C-alpha positions in Angstrom: 0.3 -0.1 0.0 3.0 2.3 1.0 4.7 1.8 -2.5 0.8 2.4 -4.2 1.1 5.6 -2.3 4.3 6.9 -3.7 3.2 6.5 -6.9 0.0 8.3 -6.8 0.7 12.0 -7.2 -1.6 14.1 -5.4 -3.8 16.2 -7.7 -6.0 19.1 -8.0 -10.3 19.0 -6.9 -10.4 21.2 -10.2 -8.5 18.4 -12.2 -10.6 15.7 -11.0 -13.8 17.8 -11.5 -13.0 17.8 -15.1 -12.1 14.1 -15.4 -15.4 13.3 -14.3 -17.4 15.9 -16.2 -15.9 14.1 -19.3 -16.9 10.8 -18.4 -20.3 11.5 -17.2 -20.8 13.1 -20.9 -20.0 9.5 -22.1 -22.6 8.1 -20.2 -26.2 7.5 -22.0 -29.3 9.8 -20.6 -31.1 6.6 -19.2 -27.9 5.6 -17.3 -27.8 9.3 -15.9 -31.1 9.0 -14.6 -30.1 5.9 -12.6 -27.3 7.7 -11.1 -27.0 10.6 -8.5 -27.6 14.2 -10.3 -24.0 15.5 -11.8 -23.7 18.1 -8.9 -24.5 16.0 -6.0 -21.9 13.3 -7.5 -19.2 15.8 -7.7 -20.0 17.4 -4.2 -19.7 13.7 -2.7 -16.4 12.9 -4.8 -14.5 15.8 -3.3 -14.9 14.4 0.3 -14.3 10.6 -0.6 -11.2 10.8 -2.7 -8.2 10.1 -0.4 -5.8 11.2 -2.8 -7.1 14.7 -3.5 -4.3 17.0 -1.9 -6.5 19.8 -0.2 -3.3 21.9 0.2 -2.1 22.0 -3.3 -1.6 25.5 -4.9 -4.7 26.7 -6.8 -3.7 28.4 -10.0 -5.2 31.3 -11.2 -7.5 31.5 -14.1 -8.0 34.5 -16.1 -11.0 36.0 -14.2 -8.6 35.6 -10.8 -6.0 38.4 -12.4 -7.4 41.5 -10.9 -7.2 39.7 -7.4 -3.3 39.5 -8.2 -0.8 42.0 -6.0 0.4 44.6 -8.0 3.9 44.4 -7.9 6.4 47.6 -8.1 9.8 47.0 -7.4 11.9 50.1 -5.5 14.8 49.6 -8.5 15.2 52.2 -11.1 15.0 49.3 -13.8 13.7 45.8 -13.2 13.3 42.5 -14.7 11.6 39.0 -14.3 14.2 38.2 -11.6 12.6 40.8 -9.3 9.0 39.7 -10.0 6.7 36.7 -8.4 5.2 35.1 -11.3 2.0 32.9 -11.2 1.1 30.4 -13.6 -2.3 31.1 -15.7 -4.9 28.3 -15.6 -6.9 27.4 -18.8 -7.6 29.8 -21.5 -5.6 30.8 -24.6 -2.9 32.0 -22.3 -2.8 28.5 -20.0 0.3 27.8 -18.7 1.8 31.3 -19.4 3.4 33.3 -16.4 1.6 36.6 -15.3 2.2 39.5 -13.0 0.5 42.7 -12.5 2.7 46.1 -12.8 2.0 49.9 -12.7 1.4 50.8 -16.5 4.1 53.7 -16.1 6.7 51.2 -15.1 6.2 49.0 -18.2 9.6 50.8 -20.1 11.4 50.2 -16.7 10.3 46.6 -17.2 11.5 46.1 -20.8 14.7 47.8 -20.2 15.6 45.5 -17.4 14.6 42.3 -19.3 17.1 43.8 -22.2 19.9 43.9 -19.8 19.8 40.3 -18.6 23.9 39.5 -17.9 23.6 35.9 -19.6 21.5 37.1 -22.8 21.5 40.6 -23.3 18.5 41.4 -25.9 16.8 44.4 -27.3 12.8 43.5 -27.2 11.1 45.3 -30.1 7.6 45.6 -30.2 6.0 43.2 -32.9 2.8 44.4 -32.6 0.7 47.0 -31.0 -3.5 47.5 -30.7 -5.2 50.1 -28.8 -9.0 50.8 -28.2 -10.5 54.2 -27.3 -12.1 54.3 -23.9 -15.9 53.6 -23.9 -15.6 51.5 -26.9 -16.7 48.3 -25.4 -20.1 47.8 -23.3 -18.7 44.7 -21.1 -15.0 44.2 -21.4 -13.5 41.0 -20.8 -11.7 40.7 -17.3 -8.4 40.7 -19.5 -9.7 43.4 -21.9 -7.1 45.8 -23.1 -7.1 49.4 -23.7 -3.8 48.6 -25.2 -2.1 45.7 -26.3 1.7 45.0 -26.9 3.7 42.4 -28.1 7.3 42.4 -27.3 9.7 40.0 -28.8 13.6 39.5 -28.6 15.4 41.2 -31.6 17.2 37.6 -32.1 14.3 36.1 -33.4 11.5 34.6 -34.4 13.3 34.2 -37.8 16.5 31.9 -38.0 18.8 33.0 -40.5 22.3 31.2 -39.0 22.2 28.4 -41.7 21.3 30.3 -45.0 23.8 32.7 -43.7 26.4 30.5 -43.3 25.8 28.7 -46.5 24.2 25.8 -45.2 20.6 24.8 -46.1 18.5 25.0 -49.0 17.6 28.7 -48.3 13.8 27.9 -48.6 13.2 29.4 -45.3 13.9 33.0 -46.2 10.5 34.2 -45.6 10.0 35.2 -42.1 7.7 33.4 -39.8 5.5 36.4 -38.5 4.9 37.7 -41.9 6.5 40.9 -41.4 8.1 40.7 -44.7 12.2 40.6 -45.0 12.8 42.8 -42.1 15.8 44.8 -44.2 19.1 45.3 -42.0 17.8 42.7 -39.6 18.7 39.6 -41.1 21.9 39.4 -39.3 20.7 39.2 -36.0 18.0 36.8 -36.2 18.8 33.5 -34.5 15.5 32.1 -34.1 14.8 33.3 -30.7 11.2 32.6 -29.0 11.5 34.9 -26.0 8.4 37.2 -25.8 6.1 38.6 -23.7 2.8 40.4 -24.0 1.5 43.8 -22.0 -1.8 44.8 -21.7 -3.1 47.9 -20.6 -6.1 46.7 -18.8 -9.6 48.2 -19.8 -11.1 47.7 -16.5 -8.1 49.5 -14.5 -6.0 51.8 -17.0 -3.1 52.2 -14.5 -2.1 48.6 -14.5 -0.6 46.7 -17.2 -0.5 42.9 -17.1 2.3 41.2 -18.2 1.8 37.5 -19.6 5.4 36.0 -20.4 4.8 33.9 -23.3 8.4 32.2 -23.2 11.2 33.2 -20.9 13.7 31.8 -21.8 16.0 32.5 -24.9 16.3 29.7 -27.1 15.3 28.5 -30.2 12.7 25.9 -31.7 15.0 23.1 -30.4 15.2 24.4 -26.8 19.0 24.9 -27.1 20.2 28.8 -26.0 20.6 30.9 -29.5 22.6 34.2 -27.9 24.6 35.3 -25.3 27.0 33.9 -22.7 25.6 30.4 -23.0 25.4 30.0 -27.0 28.7 28.8 -27.4 28.5 29.8 -31.9 27.9 33.3 -30.1 31.1 33.7 -28.2 33.5 36.3 -29.7 30.4 37.9 -31.7 28.1 40.4 -31.7 25.5 37.9 -30.9 27.0 37.3 -27.9 25.6 40.8 -26.4 22.5 43.0 -27.2 21.9 43.4 -30.9 21.8 47.0 -31.2 23.7 49.9 -29.6 22.2 51.0 -26.2 19.9 54.3 -25.8 22.6 55.9 -23.6 25.2 55.6 -26.2 23.1 56.7 -28.9 22.3 60.0 -26.7 26.0 60.1 -26.3 26.8 59.8 -29.8 24.0 62.3 -31.0 25.1 64.2 -28.3 28.6 65.0 -29.9 27.4 65.3 -33.3 25.2 68.2 -32.0 28.3 70.1 -30.6 30.1 69.7 -33.8 32.2 67.0 -32.9 33.9 64.9 -35.8 33.3 61.3 -36.9 36.9 60.4 -36.8 37.3 61.8 -32.9 34.0 60.1 -31.9 36.1 56.6 -33.2 39.0 57.7 -31.8 37.3 58.6 -28.4 35.5 55.4 -28.6 38.4 53.2 -29.3 40.6 54.8 -26.6 37.6 53.8 -23.9 37.7 50.4 -24.9 41.0 50.0 -24.8 41.0 51.1 -21.4 38.8 48.6 -20.3 40.7 46.0 -21.9 38.3 44.8 -24.8 35.2 44.6 -25.9 32.3 43.8 -23.1 29.1 44.6 -24.6 27.3 45.6 -27.7 28.3 49.5 -27.5 31.6 48.4 -27.6 31.1 47.5 -31.4 30.0 51.0 -32.4 31.2 51.5 -36.0 31.8 54.1 -38.2 28.4 53.1 -40.0 26.5 53.3 -36.6 27.8 57.1 -36.3 27.5 57.7 -40.1 23.6 56.9 -39.8 23.1 59.1 -36.9 25.0 61.9 -38.5 22.7 61.4 -41.2 19.5 61.2 -39.4 20.6 65.0 -37.4 21.5 66.4 -41.1 18.3 65.3 -42.5 16.1 66.1 -39.5 13.8 69.5 -39.5 11.8 71.1 -36.9 8.8 71.6 -39.2 7.5 68.2 -39.3 4.4 69.9 -41.0 3.3 73.4 -42.4 0.5 73.7 -39.6 2.6 74.5 -36.6 0.1 72.9 -34.2 -0.2 69.7 -36.1 3.7 69.6 -36.2 4.1 69.6 -32.6 1.6 66.4 -32.5 3.8 64.7 -34.8 6.9 65.3 -32.7 4.9 64.0 -29.5 3.8 60.8 -31.3 7.5 60.3 -32.4 8.8 61.0 -28.8 6.6 59.8 -26.4 9.5 59.0 -23.9 10.6 62.4 -23.8 6.9 63.4 -22.8 5.5 63.4 -19.4 2.4 65.6 -20.1 0.7 67.0 -23.3 -2.1 68.4 -23.4 -3.4 70.4 -26.9 -4.7 74.2 -27.0 -8.4 73.6 -27.3 -11.4 76.0 -26.5 -11.0 75.9 -22.7 -8.0 74.4 -21.8 -4.1 75.9 -22.7 -1.5 74.2 -24.5 0.8 72.7 -22.1 4.0 70.4 -23.1 6.1 68.8 -20.6 9.6 67.5 -22.0 11.9 65.3 -20.1 14.6 63.2 -21.5 16.1 60.2 -20.0 19.5 61.9 -19.2 17.4 64.6 -17.6 15.6 62.4 -15.2 19.0 61.0 -14.5 20.4 64.3 -13.4 17.2 65.2 -11.5 17.4 62.2 -9.6 21.1 62.4 -9.1 21.5 66.1 -8.2 17.7 66.9 -6.9 18.0 64.5 -4.1 18.7 66.1 -0.8 19.4 69.3 -2.8 18.0 72.6 -4.0 15.6 72.5 -7.5 14.7 75.9 -8.6 12.3 77.4 -11.3 13.3 79.5 -14.1 9.9 80.9 -15.3 8.8 82.5 -18.1 11.6 82.5 -20.4 10.9 84.2 -23.5 7.3 86.0 -22.8 7.6 89.1 -25.0 9.5 87.3 -28.1 8.4 83.5 -28.5 5.4 82.2 -29.1 5.2 80.4 -25.6 7.3 81.0 -22.7 9.4 78.4 -21.4 9.4 77.5 -17.9 12.9 75.5 -17.0 13.4 73.2 -13.9 16.9 73.5 -12.6 19.5 71.1 -10.6 22.9 72.2 -9.6 25.8 70.0 -9.8 29.3 69.9 -8.2 30.9 72.6 -9.9 27.4 74.7 -8.9 26.4 75.0 -12.6 22.5 75.1 -13.3 21.4 71.8 -15.4 17.9 72.3 -16.8 16.2 68.6 -16.0 12.7 69.5 -17.5 11.2 72.0 -19.6 7.6 73.4 -19.4 6.0 74.9 -22.7 2.5 76.4 -22.2 0.3 78.9 -23.6 -1.1 80.2 -20.6 0.6 81.9 -17.4 2.7 78.6 -15.9 1.2 79.4 -12.4 -2.4 78.6 -13.9 -1.5 75.3 -15.4 1.1 74.1 -12.8 -1.9 71.7 -10.9 -1.5 69.7 -14.5 1.8 68.6 -14.8 3.5 69.2 -11.0 2.2 65.9 -9.6 2.6 63.9 -12.9 6.4 64.8 -12.8 7.0 64.1 -8.8 5.3 60.9 -9.3 7.7 60.0 -12.3 10.9 60.7 -10.2 9.3 58.3 -7.4 8.6 55.6 -9.9 12.1 55.5 -10.3 13.2 56.2 -6.6 10.9 56.1 -4.1 13.2 57.7 -1.2 13.9 60.7 -3.7 13.2 64.1 -2.2 14.4 67.3 -2.8 15.8 69.8 0.5 13.7 72.9 -0.9 12.3 74.1 -4.1 13.5 77.6 -5.1 10.6 79.7 -6.7 11.3 83.0 -8.6 7.3 84.0 -9.3 5.2 84.5 -6.3 2.1 84.1 -8.3 2.8 80.5 -8.6 0.9 78.1 -6.2 3.5 77.0 -3.5 1.0 74.8 -1.7 0.4 72.5 -4.5 4.4 72.5 -5.2 5.0 71.8 -1.6 2.1 68.8 -1.7 3.9 67.3 -4.9 7.8 67.5 -3.8 6.6 66.9 0.2 9.5 69.7 0.8 10.2 73.4 1.9 9.7 76.5 -0.4 12.2 79.3 -0.7 11.7 82.3 -3.0 14.2 83.4 -4.9 15.0 87.4 -6.0 17.3 86.6 -8.7 14.6 87.8 -11.6 13.4 90.9 -9.3 17.3 91.8 -8.8 18.2 91.1 -12.1 15.4 93.0 -14.0 15.8 96.1 -11.6 20.1 96.2 -11.9 19.5 96.1 -15.7 16.8 98.8 -16.0 18.6 101.0 -13.4 22.1 101.0 -15.3 20.1 101.6 -18.3 17.9 104.7 -17.0 20.3 106.2 -14.6 23.9 107.2 -15.7 25.3 108.1 -12.3 26.8 105.2 -10.3 26.9 106.5 -6.8 22.8 107.2 -7.4 22.3 104.0 -8.8 23.9 102.3 -5.8 21.5 104.4 -3.5 18.7 103.7 -5.6 19.4 99.9 -5.5 19.8 99.9 -1.7 16.4 101.8 -1.1 14.8 99.2 -3.5 16.2 96.5 -1.3 14.6 98.5 1.6 11.4 98.1 0.1 11.5 94.4 0.5 13.5 94.3 3.9 11.0 96.7 5.5 8.4 94.2 5.4 9.6 92.0 8.3 9.8 95.1 10.1 6.8 97.7 9.4 2.9 97.0 8.6 2.9 99.4 5.5 5.5 98.7 2.8 4.0 101.4 0.8 5.6 103.9 2.9 9.1 103.1 1.6 7.7 103.0 -1.9 6.5 106.5 -1.2 10.0 107.3 0.2 11.7 106.2 -2.8 9.5 108.3 -5.3 10.2 111.4 -3.3 14.2 111.2 -2.7 14.7 110.1 -6.3 12.0 112.2 -7.9 14.7 113.8 -10.4 15.1 109.9 -11.9 12.2 110.3 -14.3 12.9 107.6 -16.8 13.3 104.7 -13.9 10.6 105.8 -11.9 8.2 105.9 -14.7 9.5 102.5 -15.3 8.7 101.5 -11.6 5.3 102.7 -11.7 4.5 100.7 -14.8 6.1 97.5 -14.3 6.5 96.9 -10.3 4.0 99.3 -8.6 0.8 96.9 -8.9 2.8 93.7 -8.1 4.6 95.2 -5.6 1.9 93.6 -3.1 2.2 90.4 -4.8 6.1 90.1 -3.6 5.4 91.5 -0.2 2.9 88.9 0.7 5.1 86.4 -0.5 7.7 87.6 1.6 5.6 87.6 4.4 4.7 84.0 3.8 7.8 82.3 2.5 11.6 82.3 3.6 14.0 83.6 1.1 17.0 81.8 -0.5 20.4 83.1 -0.7 22.3 84.7 -3.1 24.7 81.7 -3.8 22.0 79.8 -6.6 21.3 82.9 -8.3 24.3 82.9 -10.2 24.0 79.9 -11.3 20.1 80.5 -12.4 21.5 84.1 -14.2 23.9 81.9 -16.0 21.6 79.1 -17.1 19.4 82.7 -18.4 22.3 84.2 -20.4 23.2 80.8 -22.0 19.2 80.1 -22.9 19.1 83.9 -24.4 22.0 83.4 -26.3 20.9 79.9 -27.9 17.1 81.0 -28.5 17.1 84.9 -29.0 19.5 85.5 -31.6 18.2 87.8 -34.2 18.9 85.2 -36.9 16.3 82.9 -35.7 13.4 85.7 -35.6 11.6 83.9 -38.1 11.2 80.6 -36.0 10.3 82.6 -32.5 6.3 82.0 -33.3 6.5 78.1 -34.0 6.5 75.9 -30.9 8.0 73.3 -33.0 11.2 75.1 -33.6 11.5 75.9 -29.9 11.3 71.9 -29.0 14.0 71.4 -31.5 16.4 73.8 -30.3 15.6 72.7 -26.7 16.1 68.9 -26.6 18.9 69.1 -29.4 21.7 71.7 -29.8 20.9 73.0 -26.1 20.3 69.8 -24.5 23.6 68.6 -26.1 25.5 71.4 -24.8 24.7 70.5 -21.4 25.3 66.9 -21.7 28.7 67.7 -22.9 29.6 69.7 -20.6 28.9 67.0 -17.4 30.4 64.7 -19.4 33.6 66.7 -19.6 33.1 67.3 -15.8 33.1 63.5 -15.0 35.6 62.2 -17.4 38.0 65.1 -18.3 37.3 64.5 -22.2 36.7 67.4 -24.6 37.4 70.0 -22.3 38.7 72.0 -25.1 35.1 71.8 -26.5 33.3 73.0 -23.7 31.1 76.2 -23.6 33.3 78.7 -21.9 30.3 80.4 -20.3 30.0 77.0 -18.2 33.2 77.9 -16.3 32.3 81.4 -15.9 29.6 81.1 -13.0 29.9 83.1 -10.2 29.0 81.0 -7.3 31.9 78.3 -8.4 34.5 81.0 -8.6 33.6 82.5 -5.2 34.3 79.8 -3.5 38.0 79.9 -4.5 38.3 83.6 -3.3 40.1 83.0 0.4 38.6 84.8 3.3 41.8 86.8 3.6 41.1 88.7 0.5 37.8 90.2 2.0 38.3 93.4 3.8 35.5 94.5 6.0 35.4 96.8 8.3 32.8 96.0 10.9 32.8 99.5 12.6 31.8 101.1 9.0 29.2 98.2 7.4 28.2 100.2 4.3 31.0 98.6 2.2 33.3 95.9 2.0 36.7 95.4 -0.6 37.9 92.2 -2.1 41.3 91.6 -3.7 41.4 90.6 -7.4 42.5 87.1 -7.8 43.9 87.8 -11.2 45.5 91.0 -10.6 46.5 91.8 -7.1 47.0 95.5 -7.6 43.2 95.7 -7.9 40.9 96.2 -5.2 36.7 95.7 -5.8 34.1 97.5 -3.6 31.0 95.9 -2.9 28.3 98.1 -1.7 25.2 96.9 1.0 27.5 94.0 1.8 25.7 91.0 2.9 22.3 91.5 1.1 20.5 90.5 -1.9 20.8 94.0 -3.0 24.5 94.2 -3.1 26.3 96.1 -5.9 30.1 96.0 -6.9 31.9 98.1 -9.0 33.5 95.2 -11.3 32.9 95.1 -15.0 30.9 91.9 -14.6 28.6 93.4 -12.2 28.5 96.9 -14.2 26.7 94.9 -16.5 23.7 93.9 -14.2 24.9 90.3 -13.7 26.0 88.8 -10.0 29.5 88.5 -9.6 31.6 86.6 -7.5 32.5 89.3 -5.2 29.4 89.7 -4.1 28.5 86.1 -3.5 32.1 86.0 -1.7 30.9 88.9 0.5 27.7 87.5 1.1 28.9 84.0 2.3 31.8 85.7 4.4 29.3 88.1 6.1 26.8 85.3 7.0 29.9 83.1 8.4 30.8 85.9 10.5 27.6 87.0 11.6 28.0 90.8 10.5 26.3 93.0 8.4 22.6 92.7 7.3 21.3 89.2 7.6 19.8 87.6 4.5 15.8 88.0 4.1 15.7 84.1 4.8 17.3 85.0 8.3 14.9 87.9 9.0 11.8 85.3 8.2 13.4 82.5 10.6 13.6 85.2 13.2 10.6 86.3 12.9 9.0 83.2 13.3 11.1 82.7 16.7 9.6 86.0 18.2 6.2 85.2 17.0 6.5 82.1 19.4 7.0 84.5 22.1 3.5 85.8 22.0 1.9 82.0 21.9 4.7 79.7 23.4 3.6 76.2 22.4 2.5 73.5 24.7 5.1 70.8 23.8 8.3 71.3 26.4 10.3 69.8 23.5 9.5 72.5 21.2 9.9 75.3 23.9 13.4 74.2 24.7 14.1 74.3 21.2 12.8 77.6 21.1 14.8 79.0 23.9 17.7 77.6 22.7 17.6 79.8 19.7 16.4 82.9 21.7 19.5 83.6 23.1 21.5 83.8 19.6 18.5 85.9 18.9 18.9 88.2 21.3 22.4 89.1 20.4 21.4 89.4 16.6 18.7 91.9 17.4 21.2 93.7 19.4 23.2 93.7 16.0 20.3 94.9 14.2 20.0 97.8 16.1 23.6 98.9 15.8 22.9 98.4 12.0 19.8 100.6 12.1 21.7 103.2 13.9 24.4 103.4 11.0 21.4 103.7 8.6 21.8 100.4 6.9 18.7 98.9 8.1 15.3 100.1 9.0 14.4 100.4 12.5 13.3 97.5 14.3 9.3 97.4 14.7 8.6 98.6 18.5 6.3 95.9 18.7 9.1 93.4 18.5 11.7 95.1 20.6 8.9 95.3 23.4 8.4 91.5 23.0 12.0 91.0 24.1 11.8 93.3 26.7 8.6 91.9 28.4 10.0 88.1 27.9 13.4 88.1 29.8 12.6 85.1 31.5 13.2 83.1 28.5 16.7 84.1 28.4 17.2 83.6 32.1 15.8 79.8 31.7 18.8 79.0 29.6 21.4 80.4 32.0 
């Protein structure tokens, strides 16, 4: 009996039911009436058959797929090895492996599967079908909105015998009916690995992956490419069938910045020699590959259609991986296009995590058809890198809710732990609550736009440098006094009275700033301000964008959006790629744009403290010794403020110079001169706590710890006010400090 039990393997109840249903159908109707009804018979059968394994794993049927867990591996790219697969029972897909993943991560899965260490591949789209929503009244549980069949590029046809001269050559027609596949015959090795992706009709955010054949084998079951295929060793079939997207981006960027074909091939050969020979398909880059990409660039044009709107639609269809949001211009909705390349996504993940991300809003508002909003991160050289572009026909603040959440979700699907330290906003009209919720970080107000616009107009409309200096200081007072006085318009009236003879600038100020000054004041009351250092990098980016897009020889194209998209994603994108590549590898230093190395923030870090001369008894000005000519000394007025001014040539053009940045850092580290707006915001918050002390003792202790420092700083502010560098401190704040001496005694 024991031997019999070993031979009889447990089978599932469902299999037994199927077996007896078939047997029951062969019984005559007369005999059926003699026996029990089928349903009762099966019920008894379940309890009587001793070899049915009640604990056998139930295979999911097609109607059960929505009960499967949705799997979202945390790695940026994942493969089948990172997923728990389920065998599907019955139906057309019976026996296949299935899994549910978020639809937005399908590309990550395809990339992960393509980089299998033993069988590197490149999965191509063999067929694709789409259905519009609402086209099916009663959709199946596996009904799809989108159906995509991915097949390994080494199959399914097999040309190994015909290419080697073996065989009769009769099997030249592809099995799938796709024609001769020009240019692919050399890589067809009969690989049967393929999978299907269905975007579910009832759950559009989910993708059902049906892996029909997971092994890279031919019809005989033997490996047909990769490391396990002995015939592939030493050939391209040992690696991926095509060069990677990363190498394609690299070569294309080199061509866009003017690197010749010979230099690209030579550089590639040097890199491969350093690594000791070919290790993947990219190492087999040939002159033909580069020549094909060069021909594609030469024949490409921004004008994909005579109609600009239709041309943009064609570009979006061809570059879906670079578009994270698109809304066409219709009656009630504005045009919005969000662009982010794979390289930009990687830079945002790398330099934006636990760091700063800055908005550069409304560029080209007066000349371009639609303005551009850029998102910037800062690399190790304190250069700003554009990591996303948003082109919109409306004001950026009105449509920000449409794309900001999608962008943040796109980043967190790549890295769930990704989070910036702060977002810098240069436009107070933007809804910072939406941005704060999307990125889950603090928001800082950035004054680079205000400073640059005002100083440029001041230099243009006022010729006396001493008057320029005093007017610029008063403009800073207008914003500073919002922290100390209830009505900032008094400072505006004072500015107009003191400089009433400067008619040209006053007319500009009334027309362009008077109406929006309240908006800035309210923003300053609500948000802390950033320090001046990032302003230099943002300003440098602004100048490069202006020099690239607003050349007069491009004036005929300014009113076409397709030209703007083409210029941003090709030449301008390639400039930043080359700069970052040169910074990381040391190659092509001579081809870098000189403007990348002129960042005032970066150069300010190389000015030693001993070259800064600051008289703490006279904080009206500071002096900085020149680093190139030691006989020159530059003067910085209003040191430590966002509205400092230097007499160097770069600053006299309206730009933010390294001397101003260095002095601001020096003053902040030494705790002298006027504190920045961000520091004043923090101090204001601490003083407010004096009126309403928190109930939490831990928070109260933390507040008291900082109040001693605040008392010293408040005394310094009084000294600055006496010297005429700061508006008088509001009496109510001084009284708050005087009325709460116990807080400081508690520390002692």
